[in-house]
C-alpha angles and dihedrals in degrees: 000000000000092000091063096047113110115230119221121189122201139146100243124023114200121196107200129043102207121115095290096050093043094047091053090046091050094050093046093050092051088056093048097253111142116230143166126211122204119190128182096209126067121248096252094051091055092043091054097044103107111219127160119243131198108176124201116225089255091058092048089049091053091054096046101039094046090059101254108149115277099245089119087066097043100036101026119095112228115213128197098197150337136249120238108203123191137146084024092294131111123232111188120206115204106208095187092055094042103043106356093246140113139194129221127223107222120147118244093235088057090052087052092050091052095048094044089051091049092052091048091049091052093046094250120176104241117159114199124190090031123133121212109219106175144014119209140188095005093162094054133079089256111050115184140197134191127217140173121219128217091273092054095253113148123223137182118205120207114196144156094236131020121206124199108210095149102124137246093321090051117180089194093056091055092057094067110100115253090236090062101049145057126198125208117193148146130194119221119226092223139051138199124259102212130196138182113210137183098235141113120262115286093205138010090240135034115275120219105192129194111193137161087251095055141278124309132187118202101198133163142229105180141329090287105026124058135190119215136172139189131192113261144159112286089236095052114140112224090207089067091064121082120197091254092051092049093051092046091052095047092047095051089053092059098035117128147146090281089065092232110188129199118230106237137201144149113323110220102171132039129178143154114234115204117193145181141177114251137167129177117206124234105023091211142052120187105312094343117102126186123213134181121348091353087073104027143002131198133194110263095241093094096042092232107127104093092029091057090049092054090047089054089050092052093052094044094045091054090049092050092045090053092045094055094040097049106014085234114131098193094112091046090055089049096048097096097048093046095047093044093059090066093038093059092045088054092045090054093048094046093048091047094051091045096050093043096051106035126082111244113253109244093032099263101187094201093055091045091053091043090056091051089051089053092050090050090050094050097045095044094051125069089207091052091049091048093051091053093044094048093048094045095049091044143244124268113281115257 
């Protein structure tokens, strides 16, 4: 079998062709560093996987300044704040006034489409529908991985550096010996019931609502399509929820004395999103480096997932650029420690937002009242508002 396996030699091998893997590939190619991307899914599956996206200004800057087409500027929806709603009352936070920053709503699958098009335009070597089966020689100067493409042809990639960008179910992550890793994680006792609906915007800004009936997020996708979520049991069955039942539940979570009313429409997508907090330490082993969800995941409440992935990419790209320019691997050795500093800041913020906004499972009245006290503290203090605004809009990369 080995005799028929085709050998490919490149400088950087990237397992995973989602936004993180493609962004790294794109940046490396612009600097003249050869790389190969291998992705298990096909292009259309990723393109049609609806995932929300709230991009920090730093992430938007990476897309634009690296030469990816400017659709994020023409199709993205820039937002200057959010609305914290509790006790039936709205408390708007103006990010531009508080910290002079904004965020942009731009779905993750659209980010993928842009990056995939950029790699195709530049002649990048991206292999979709290809399954990685084995990692080899990770602790040497020539790590390798094997994959099989859609036609059943087997390949072995020899590279200087191997990058695991293969998501929260990462194959690469599992290849690191147990003696060389430590995992930190918590499971949340609730999930999000998410919908996509053909409806106008219910509010100029996103609404994060704490209510006695559970959390709700009134988000957006475009002028005519909206994304909304409400807190639910992780084992909830979407088939048990009619459109009328969904709208009734969402409305009661944002009800208040101001008689705020959601704008409704046809619901064309329903899903239950389970989530957890997870961090792998370190984010490297030998010449294998983990980026994005392969190394860490956060609950979606703080809108940090894709932004953390792009921050990882920035740190690793700078380390790789230095390595190939100087043959010095100091920055590569420091990648994990540098990236993890931001990861743990984001974990703290995401956990804080989640615990403050969600209704405690089991109906603990003390914890419910405590969360309301925290929301009052944040919204009544300029410093509290600034902390939330700064964390939500993101810290400088690197």
